[in-house]
KEKE-3310 file (N, C-alpha, C; in steps of 0.2 Angstrom, whole numbers, plus 5000, padded with zeros to 4 digits):
npx = (5376:5371:5375:5382:5380:5384:5380:5388:5388:5384:5388:5404:5417:5427:5441:5444:5447:5446:5456:5460:5462:5472:5479:5477:5484:5497:5501:5501:5513:5522:5520:5524:5538:5541:5538:5546:5558:5556:5551:5559:5564:5560:5555:5553:5570:5574:5568:5573:5578:5583:5581:5569:5558:5548:5536:5524:5513:5501:5486:5493:5494:5504:5515:5526:5532:5533:5542:5556:5557:5560:5571:5579:5580:5583:5583:5572:5553:5544:5527:5513:5496:5482:5466:5462:5463:5469:5479:5485:5491:5499:5509:5515:5520:5530:5539:5542:5549:5560:5566:5565:5554:5555:5558:5547:5530:5513:5496:5477:5468:5457:5458:5449:5441:5443:5459:5467:5477:5487:5486:5501:5510:5517:5532:5532:5520:5516:5508:5502:5496:5480:5469:5461:5451:5446:5433:5431:5423:5428:5443:5446:5442:5450:5464:5463:5464:5476:5485:5483:5488:5502:5518:5521:5532:5532:5531:5519:5517:5510:5509:5500:5494:5488:5479:5488:5498:5499:5500:5493:5481:5469:5472:5472:5458:5451:5459:5454:5439:5441:5444:5433:5425:5429:5424:5410:5410:5413:5425:5433:5439:5437:5429:5425:5427:5438:5449:5458:5460:5464:5480:5481:5474:5481:5489:5483:5473:5482:5488:5474:5470:5481:5492:5509:5522:5520:5525:5528:5531:5533:5532:5537:5536:5542:5537:5540:5541:5558:5563:5569:5558:5547:5544:5540:5529:5521:5517:5509:5501:5494:5487:5480:5468:5465:5457:5448:5439:5428:5421:5419:5408:5399:5395:5391:5398:5405:5405:5405:5412:5418:5425:5434:5441:5448:5456:5465:5470:5476:5487:5494:5497:5504:5516:5523:5535:5534:5530:5526:5525:5519:5518:5511:5513:5512:5520:5517:5518:5518:5520:5520:5517:5529:5525:5512:5496:5485:5466)
npy = (5571:5554:5546:5529:5519:5505:5493:5491:5483:5474:5454:5457:5453:5454:5456:5473:5474:5460:5448:5436:5439:5437:5451:5457:5450:5449:5463:5466:5458:5464:5476:5474:5473:5485:5491:5485:5493:5504:5507:5511:5501:5483:5480:5490:5496:5493:5482:5466:5452:5443:5431:5426:5412:5410:5417:5427:5433:5441:5441:5439:5439:5437:5429:5437:5446:5436:5427:5434:5437:5425:5419:5430:5426:5410:5402:5404:5401:5406:5410:5412:5419:5419:5423:5418:5403:5398:5409:5409:5395:5399:5404:5395:5388:5399:5398:5384:5386:5394:5386:5390:5383:5376:5385:5395:5393:5392:5396:5392:5406:5416:5429:5438:5430:5421:5416:5400:5396:5391:5398:5410:5408:5415:5425:5436:5445:5450:5463:5472:5485:5481:5487:5485:5475:5476:5482:5495:5490:5479:5479:5478:5465:5460:5462:5456:5443:5443:5446:5437:5426:5429:5428:5432:5445:5445:5455:5465:5470:5483:5490:5504:5514:5531:5543:5543:5558:5572:5583:5579:5585:5576:5562:5566:5569:5557:5550:5557:5551:5537:5536:5541:5532:5520:5525:5524:5511:5505:5503:5514:5523:5539:5553:5560:5557:5558:5555:5539:5535:5529:5528:5538:5530:5516:5516:5518:5509:5496:5499:5499:5485:5481:5478:5484:5501:5506:5512:5523:5524:5535:5534:5543:5540:5546:5549:5555:5562:5559:5553:5538:5530:5532:5526:5513:5515:5523:5511:5504:5512:5512:5499:5498:5512:5506:5493:5501:5504:5498:5497:5513:5515:5507:5512:5525:5535:5540:5544:5528:5536:5548:5542:5534:5544:5553:5543:5543:5552:5556:5547:5552:5564:5559:5557:5568:5581:5588:5582:5580:5569:5563:5547:5543:5533:5522:5516:5506:5498:5487:5478:5463:5461:5454:5447:5445:5437:5426:5426)
npz = (5427:5432:5448:5449:5464:5473:5485:5499:5508:5505:5503:5493:5490:5483:5470:5461:5449:5437:5442:5436:5424:5408:5404:5416:5425:5421:5421:5434:5439:5432:5438:5452:5450:5446:5457:5465:5463:5464:5475:5492:5497:5500:5512:5529:5535:5548:5551:5557:5552:5555:5562:5561:5554:5547:5534:5530:5515:5510:5499:5488:5471:5458:5465:5466:5477:5485:5480:5477:5490:5495:5489:5491:5506:5508:5519:5526:5527:5514:5512:5501:5499:5490:5482:5471:5461:5449:5447:5460:5455:5445:5452:5459:5448:5444:5455:5455:5442:5446:5452:5468:5474:5487:5498:5495:5495:5490:5494:5492:5499:5505:5506:5518:5524:5539:5543:5537:5548:5561:5577:5582:5569:5561:5558:5549:5544:5528:5519:5502:5493:5497:5494:5486:5486:5498:5509:5519:5532:5534:5539:5552:5556:5548:5552:5565:5563:5557:5568:5578:5568:5570:5576:5593:5597:5584:5568:5558:5543:5532:5514:5506:5496:5487:5476:5460:5457:5444:5430:5420:5413:5406:5412:5427:5425:5424:5437:5446:5443:5446:5459:5465:5459:5468:5481:5478:5477:5487:5493:5500:5514:5511:5515:5505:5493:5486:5487:5491:5504:5513:5519:5529:5538:5543:5552:5563:5563:5565:5578:5584:5583:5592:5588:5591:5595:5583:5567:5553:5534:5521:5506:5489:5472:5458:5444:5432:5415:5409:5421:5427:5432:5421:5410:5415:5423:5413:5405:5415:5416:5404:5404:5415:5415:5406:5410:5419:5415:5412:5425:5426:5418:5423:5434:5430:5429:5417:5399:5385:5373:5380:5390:5380:5371:5385:5388:5377:5375:5389:5389:5380:5385:5394:5388:5384:5385:5397:5406:5421:5437:5453:5463:5478:5491:5507:5519:5535:5551:5563:5579:5588:5604:5614:5625:5623:5628:5619:5618)
capx = (5377:5369:5381:5376:5385:5382:5381:5395:5385:5383:5395:5406:5425:5431:5446:5440:5447:5448:5464:5462:5463:5479:5481:5479:5491:5504:5500:5503:5518:5526:5518:5530:5543:5540:5536:5553:5564:5553:5550:5564:5566:5555:5554:5558:5577:5575:5564:5578:5574:5589:5578:5563:5556:5540:5532:5516:5511:5494:5484:5500:5493:5507:5519:5532:5537:5534:5548:5559:5559:5562:5578:5583:5582:5584:5581:5565:5548:5537:5521:5508:5490:5476:5459:5462:5465:5474:5486:5489:5494:5502:5514:5519:5524:5535:5542:5546:5555:5567:5570:5565:5548:5557:5557:5542:5524:5508:5489:5471:5464:5452:5462:5442:5439:5446:5463:5467:5484:5490:5490:5509:5512:5522:5536:5530:5516:5516:5502:5502:5487:5475:5462:5458:5447:5443:5429:5434:5423:5432:5449:5447:5443:5457:5470:5463:5466:5484:5488:5482:5493:5508:5520:5525:5538:5532:5528:5514:5518:5505:5510:5495:5492:5482:5479:5493:5495:5500:5500:5491:5472:5465:5474:5470:5449:5452:5460:5446:5434:5445:5443:5426:5422:5431:5420:5404:5407:5414:5433:5437:5440:5437:5422:5421:5429:5442:5456:5458:5458:5467:5485:5480:5472:5486:5495:5478:5471:5487:5485:5466:5470:5482:5500:5513:5528:5520:5530:5524:5537:5533:5537:5533:5538:5543:5539:5540:5545:5565:5565:5569:5554:5543:5542:5536:5525:5517:5517:5507:5493:5490:5481:5475:5467:5458:5454:5445:5433:5420:5418:5416:5404:5394:5395:5389:5403:5408:5402:5411:5414:5422:5430:5441:5447:5452:5461:5472:5473:5481:5493:5497:5499:5510:5523:5524:5542:5535:5523:5527:5519:5520:5512:5511:5514:5514:5520:5513:5521:5519:5525:5516:5520:5531:5521:5505:5491:5479:5462)
capy = (5562:5551:5540:5520:5516:5498:5493:5491:5479:5467:5450:5456:5454:5452:5462:5478:5470:5453:5445:5430:5441:5439:5458:5462:5444:5452:5470:5465:5455:5472:5482:5472:5472:5492:5492:5484:5495:5512:5511:5512:5494:5478:5480:5496:5495:5495:5478:5462:5444:5438:5424:5423:5406:5409:5425:5426:5437:5440:5442:5439:5440:5429:5429:5441:5447:5430:5425:5440:5436:5419:5419:5434:5425:5405:5398:5406:5400:5412:5406:5417:5417:5422:5420:5416:5398:5398:5413:5404:5389:5401:5408:5390:5388:5403:5397:5379:5387:5397:5383:5391:5379:5372:5388:5399:5390:5396:5394:5396:5406:5420:5435:5441:5426:5418:5411:5395:5394:5391:5402:5413:5404:5418:5429:5442:5446:5456:5464:5476:5486:5477:5493:5485:5470:5478:5487:5500:5489:5474:5477:5476:5456:5455:5462:5454:5438:5445:5448:5430:5422:5432:5426:5436:5448:5446:5459:5467:5477:5486:5496:5506:5521:5535:5541:5548:5566:5576:5589:5578:5587:5570:5559:5569:5568:5550:5547:5557:5545:5531:5538:5541:5525:5517:5525:5523:5503:5507:5502:5518:5527:5544:5555:5563:5552:5563:5550:5532:5539:5522:5527:5540:5525:5511:5515:5518:5502:5492:5501:5496:5477:5476:5479:5489:5502:5506:5517:5523:5529:5539:5534:5548:5540:5551:5545:5562:5563:5559:5551:5530:5525:5537:5521:5507:5517:5523:5505:5503:5517:5510:5494:5499:5513:5501:5489:5502:5508:5494:5501:5520:5514:5506:5518:5531:5542:5545:5538:5527:5541:5552:5537:5530:5550:5553:5538:5543:5561:5553:5542:5557:5569:5557:5555:5574:5582:5593:5578:5578:5565:5558:5542:5541:5527:5525:5511:5505:5493:5487:5473:5459:5461:5448:5444:5443:5430:5424:5423)
capz = (5426:5438:5449:5450:5468:5475:5492:5502:5514:5501:5504:5488:5493:5475:5468:5457:5440:5435:5445:5430:5416:5408:5405:5423:5427:5417:5425:5441:5440:5430:5445:5457:5447:5446:5468:5470:5462:5466:5484:5495:5500:5501:5520:5534:5536:5554:5552:5559:5550:5556:5568:5558:5550:5543:5532:5525:5510:5512:5492:5484:5464:5455:5468:5465:5483:5490:5475:5478:5499:5498:5487:5497:5512:5506:5525:5528:5524:5513:5511:5499:5499:5486:5482:5464:5459:5443:5450:5462:5450:5441:5455:5458:5441:5442:5459:5453:5438:5446:5458:5474:5478:5492:5504:5493:5493:5488:5496:5488:5503:5502:5515:5519:5529:5544:5540:5539:5550:5568:5580:5580:5564:5555:5560:5547:5541:5524:5512:5500:5491:5499:5496:5478:5487:5505:5510:5525:5538:5534:5539:5558:5556:5546:5557:5571:5561:5556:5576:5581:5569:5572:5583:5599:5593:5576:5565:5553:5536:5525:5510:5501:5493:5486:5469:5458:5455:5438:5427:5413:5413:5405:5420:5432:5426:5426:5442:5450:5441:5448:5467:5464:5462:5475:5484:5476:5477:5496:5496:5502:5520:5509:5517:5499:5486:5481:5489:5494:5511:5516:5521:5534:5542:5543:5558:5570:5562:5568:5586:5585:5581:5596:5587:5597:5591:5576:5564:5545:5531:5516:5497:5483:5467:5454:5436:5428:5409:5408:5425:5429:5431:5418:5404:5417:5424:5408:5402:5419:5416:5396:5405:5423:5411:5401:5416:5425:5412:5412:5431:5427:5415:5425:5438:5425:5429:5411:5394:5381:5370:5385:5392:5375:5372:5389:5389:5371:5379:5396:5388:5374:5390:5398:5383:5383:5387:5402:5411:5429:5440:5457:5467:5486:5495:5513:5523:5539:5552:5569:5583:5594:5610:5617:5631:5621:5629:5616:5620)
cpx = (5375:5373:5376:5382:5380:5382:5383:5394:5383:5389:5400:5413:5429:5434:5442:5440:5448:5453:5464:5463:5471:5480:5483:5485:5498:5505:5504:5509:5524:5525:5524:5536:5545:5542:5543:5559:5560:5551:5558:5567:5557:5552:5557:5565:5577:5574:5570:5574:5579:5587:5574:5565:5553:5538:5528:5515:5503:5492:5491:5500:5497:5513:5525:5536:5537:5543:5554:5563:5561:5569:5582:5583:5581:5581:5575:5560:5543:5533:5516:5503:5485:5468:5458:5467:5469:5480:5488:5495:5498:5509:5519:5522:5530:5541:5547:5552:5561:5568:5569:5558:5551:5555:5551:5536:5518:5502:5483:5467:5462:5454:5455:5440:5444:5451:5465:5475:5483:5488:5495:5511:5518:5526:5534:5525:5515:5511:5504:5497:5482:5467:5458:5452:5444:5439:5432:5430:5425:5440:5449:5449:5448:5463:5470:5467:5474:5486:5489:5487:5500:5512:5524:5531:5537:5532:5524:5518:5515:5509:5502:5496:5487:5484:5485:5493:5500:5499:5496:5481:5467:5468:5471:5461:5449:5452:5453:5440:5434:5441:5436:5423:5423:5427:5413:5403:5409:5420:5437:5437:5436:5430:5420:5422:5433:5451:5453:5453:5461:5474:5484:5478:5478:5487:5488:5475:5475:5486:5479:5467:5475:5491:5503:5517:5524:5523:5525:5530:5532:5534:5534:5539:5536:5543:5535:5544:5552:5566:5565:5563:5547:5541:5539:5531:5518:5515:5510:5499:5491:5486:5478:5471:5460:5456:5449:5437:5429:5416:5416:5410:5398:5390:5391:5392:5407:5402:5407:5415:5419:5426:5437:5445:5449:5456:5467:5473:5478:5487:5497:5502:5506:5517:5526:5531:5542:5529:5528:5519:5524:5517:5516:5510:5514:5514:5519:5517:5521:5521:5519:5518:5523:5528:5514:5503:5486:5473:5459)
cpy = (5558:5547:5535:5519:5507:5497:5487:5486:5473:5463:5450:5457:5455:5458:5466:5474:5464:5451:5441:5432:5440:5448:5460:5456:5449:5458:5469:5463:5461:5476:5478:5473:5481:5495:5494:5488:5503:5513:5509:5504:5487:5480:5486:5492:5493:5485:5471:5456:5440:5431:5421:5416:5406:5418:5424:5433:5436:5446:5445:5438:5435:5429:5432:5442:5442:5426:5428:5436:5430:5417:5424:5431:5416:5401:5400:5403:5404:5409:5413:5416:5423:5420:5417:5408:5397:5404:5410:5399:5393:5403:5402:5387:5391:5399:5389:5380:5391:5393:5385:5388:5377:5378:5393:5392:5394:5392:5397:5399:5415:5425:5438:5438:5424:5413:5405:5392:5395:5397:5406:5409:5408:5424:5439:5442:5454:5458:5473:5478:5483:5481:5491:5480:5473:5483:5489:5494:5482:5475:5476:5469:5454:5456:5459:5446:5437:5444:5441:5425:5424:5431:5433:5439:5447:5452:5459:5473:5476:5490:5495:5512:5526:5537:5547:5556:5570:5580:5586:5579:5579:5566:5560:5569:5561:5547:5550:5552:5539:5531:5537:5535:5519:5518:5523:5516:5500:5500:5507:5522:5534:5547:5557:5560:5554:5558:5544:5531:5533:5522:5532:5536:5519:5511:5515:5510:5497:5493:5497:5488:5476:5479:5484:5492:5504:5513:5516:5528:5530:5537:5539:5544:5545:5548:5550:5562:5565:5555:5540:5526:5527:5531:5515:5510:5519:5517:5502:5506:5513:5503:5496:5504:5511:5497:5492:5506:5505:5496:5508:5519:5512:5509:5525:5538:5544:5540:5536:5531:5547:5548:5536:5538:5553:5548:5540:5551:5558:5551:5548:5563:5567:5556:5563:5576:5583:5590:5578:5573:5563:5556:5541:5535:5526:5517:5510:5498:5494:5478:5469:5460:5455:5445:5444:5436:5428:5421:5416)
cpz = (5432:5439:5452:5456:5470:5483:5495:5508:5514:5502:5496:5491:5487:5473:5464:5451:5443:5435:5439:5425:5413:5407:5412:5429:5425:5419:5431:5441:5437:5435:5449:5455:5448:5452:5470:5468:5462:5471:5487:5494:5501:5506:5522:5536:5542:5555:5552:5556:5551:5560:5564:5553:5545:5539:5529:5520:5509:5502:5488:5476:5462:5457:5469:5471:5486:5486:5475:5486:5499:5494:5490:5504:5512:5513:5528:5523:5524:5510:5508:5498:5494:5486:5476:5464:5456:5444:5455:5461:5447:5444:5458:5454:5442:5450:5458:5447:5438:5452:5465:5476:5486:5500:5501:5492:5493:5491:5493:5497:5503:5511:5519:5524:5534:5541:5541:5543:5558:5570:5582:5576:5561:5563:5557:5542:5535:5519:5509:5495:5490:5495:5489:5480:5495:5507:5520:5534:5541:5538:5547:5559:5554:5548:5562:5569:5561:5563:5580:5578:5566:5578:5589:5597:5587:5573:5559:5548:5531:5522:5507:5499:5489:5479:5468:5457:5448:5436:5420:5417:5411:5411:5425:5433:5426:5431:5448:5450:5444:5454:5468:5466:5466:5480:5484:5477:5485:5496:5499:5510:5517:5510:5510:5492:5481:5484:5491:5500:5518:5521:5527:5541:5544:5550:5564:5566:5565:5576:5587:5586:5587:5595:5591:5592:5585:5571:5556:5543:5525:5510:5494:5478:5462:5446:5429:5421:5410:5414:5423:5428:5427:5413:5409:5419:5420:5407:5407:5418:5407:5401:5412:5420:5409:5404:5419:5422:5412:5418:5430:5423:5418:5431:5435:5426:5421:5404:5391:5378:5374:5387:5389:5374:5379:5389:5384:5374:5383:5395:5381:5379:5394:5395:5382:5388:5395:5408:5417:5431:5448:5460:5475:5487:5503:5516:5530:5542:5559:5574:5587:5600:5612:5622:5629:5622:5622:5619:5620)
residu = (UNK:UNK:UNK:UNK:UNK:UNK:UNK:UNK:UNK:UNK:UNK:UNK:UNK:UNK:UNK:UNK:UNK:UNK:UNK:UNK:UNK:UNK:UNK:UNK:UNK:UNK:UNK:UNK:UNK:UNK:UNK:UNK:UNK:UNK:UNK:UNK:UNK:UNK:UNK:UNK:UNK:UNK:UNK:UNK:UNK:UNK:UNK:UNK:UNK:UNK:UNK:UNK:UNK:UNK:UNK:UNK:UNK:UNK:UNK:UNK:UNK:UNK:UNK:UNK:UNK:UNK:UNK:UNK:UNK:UNK:UNK:UNK:UNK:UNK:UNK:UNK:UNK:UNK:UNK:UNK:UNK:UNK:UNK:UNK:UNK:UNK:UNK:UNK:UNK:UNK:UNK:UNK:UNK:UNK:UNK:UNK:UNK:UNK:UNK:UNK:UNK:UNK:UNK:UNK:UNK:UNK:UNK:UNK:UNK:UNK:UNK:UNK:UNK:UNK:UNK:UNK:UNK:UNK:UNK:UNK:UNK:UNK:UNK:UNK:UNK:UNK:UNK:UNK:UNK:UNK:UNK:UNK:UNK:UNK:UNK:UNK:UNK:UNK:UNK:UNK:UNK:UNK:UNK:UNK:UNK:UNK:UNK:UNK:UNK:UNK:UNK:UNK:UNK:UNK:UNK:UNK:UNK:UNK:UNK:UNK:UNK:UNK:UNK:UNK:UNK:UNK:UNK:UNK:UNK:UNK:UNK:UNK:UNK:UNK:UNK:UNK:UNK:UNK:UNK:UNK:UNK:UNK:UNK:UNK:UNK:UNK:UNK:UNK:UNK:UNK:UNK:UNK:UNK:UNK:UNK:UNK:UNK:UNK:UNK:UNK:UNK:UNK:UNK:UNK:UNK:UNK:UNK:UNK:UNK:UNK:UNK:UNK:UNK:UNK:UNK:UNK:UNK:UNK:UNK:UNK:UNK:UNK:UNK:UNK:UNK:UNK:UNK:UNK:UNK:UNK:UNK:UNK:UNK:UNK:UNK:UNK:UNK:UNK:UNK:UNK:UNK:UNK:UNK:UNK:UNK:UNK:UNK:UNK:UNK:UNK:UNK:UNK:UNK:UNK:UNK:UNK:UNK:UNK:UNK:UNK:UNK:UNK:UNK:UNK:UNK:UNK:UNK:UNK:UNK:UNK:UNK:UNK:UNK:UNK:UNK:UNK:UNK:UNK:UNK:UNK:UNK:UNK:UNK:UNK:UNK:UNK:UNK:UNK:UNK:UNK:UNK:UNK:UNK:UNK:UNK)
# end
């Protein structure tokens, strides 16, 4: 089968899926809820926010992380940015409905472009799962911008993932296609497309950008049959596998008939009593030097 790739040098910074589609917005809200409970915590335990005034969440999507942090820290101003105007308007409506729009706000900003904030604006810059729209070559510029807007002594915190590992033959085949697709469209650090390749790079990317005292923490989410996370991640895969199909077809990684067969087989295998699955995430964080001087 011939694989068709896109040219990663083209100015194509869009999200892999249609962020403004109803199913994807619903999935992102659901996924945020899953990760909030499945990951050890929203932030590293060692991170002290007692003196923080301003937090930025990049590519915030429907705003769940911003709303959670604004609720937990009512004296901190939490800002979320995203490229999608409809999604930002939805996040603002959620903040208003929850009565936390005094310290939760949202702006339409493309994270792949220079960020419209003054130097030294935030005590914490947070981002999760940027791999969906970031080309490898774009990371250094983004992290330089993050360093610029981070206050001296402030922290950046990034969380990314690799593909899940399961004992489902169909799901593994689809996962393999998905990771290869990310390689073909220029969103992957992997040399061969067998992974996303982003997690080994995070700490080095932060150090190269100028952050100090970088640390990492791995998370393994068990969503095997019978676990507390199984049903939630099953529902996530119901949507994400459907949303990924057009891209797999566009790249000639599968056929419509094979894609549909694997989809239903994967969902059936995920419901079997002996289904086993882990999803690996990595959080990396670093500090901007207290004595940092902006050029």
